[in-house]
N, C-alpha and C positions, 0 to 999 in steps of 0.2 A: 451500524458500524461502517458499512460500505459507503453510505452517503457522507458520513463524517470524514472518512479517509480521503474520499474525492475532494471534499471542501478543503481539508487541510492541505492536500497536494497543490490545489490551486492557490491557496493562501501563501504557501511558502515558495511558489513559483516553480513547481516541478510539473513537467509535462507528462504525468502518469494518471492512468485511470484504473479504477478497480471495478470488477463485475463479478457478481455471484453466478455460478453455473453448476450444473449437475453433469458428471461425467461417468462413464462406465470405466472402472479400473479393476482389473483382474476378476471381471465378472460380476462386480458389485457396483451399484450406483452410489457415487460419493459426491459431496459437496466440495467444490474448489472455488478459489478466488482467482480470477484471471487478472494479472497485472500487466497493463500495456504501457511499456515505457517508450513513449514516442520519440524522445530524443535519442535513445539508443537503438531504436527500431527493433526492440526485443519484446517478447511476450512470455511471461512466467505463469505457471500454475502453482498456487500456494495452497497448502491444506488449511483449514480453518485455524488450527492451533498456531502455525507460523504467522498467519495474518493477525491473530490476537496479540502475539508478542511484538510484531512490527508496529501495530496500532498504538501500542504504549509509547514506542519510540517516536512515532508521528506526533502524538500529543505533546510529548516533551519538547520536540523541535519547535512546535508552534508556540508553546508556552515561553520557551527561551526567546524566540523572535519577538513575541508580544512584550516580554519583560524588559529586554535590553537591546532589542533591534539587531541582534547577531544570530544569524542561522548557523547552527552546529553542522559540521560535516558528518555525512553519513555516507560511507564509500561503498557499501555493499549494494550492488545494483538490485 
């Protein structure tokens, strides 16, 4: 899913990359997805569930672009 999200970001012209990492959170090792938004110069840590939910939106955005050439707005950075 990470590779697909990176592909979709590139295909829709977003300067964002996704990387899977492990982090120590409250004494427990947890998986996080590092979201690097190069346009905004911001980096976010998403938990896997948030990433899965956003991944659905990414696919819909790509489908819309491929179907009608219009990229829907997604304002949440």
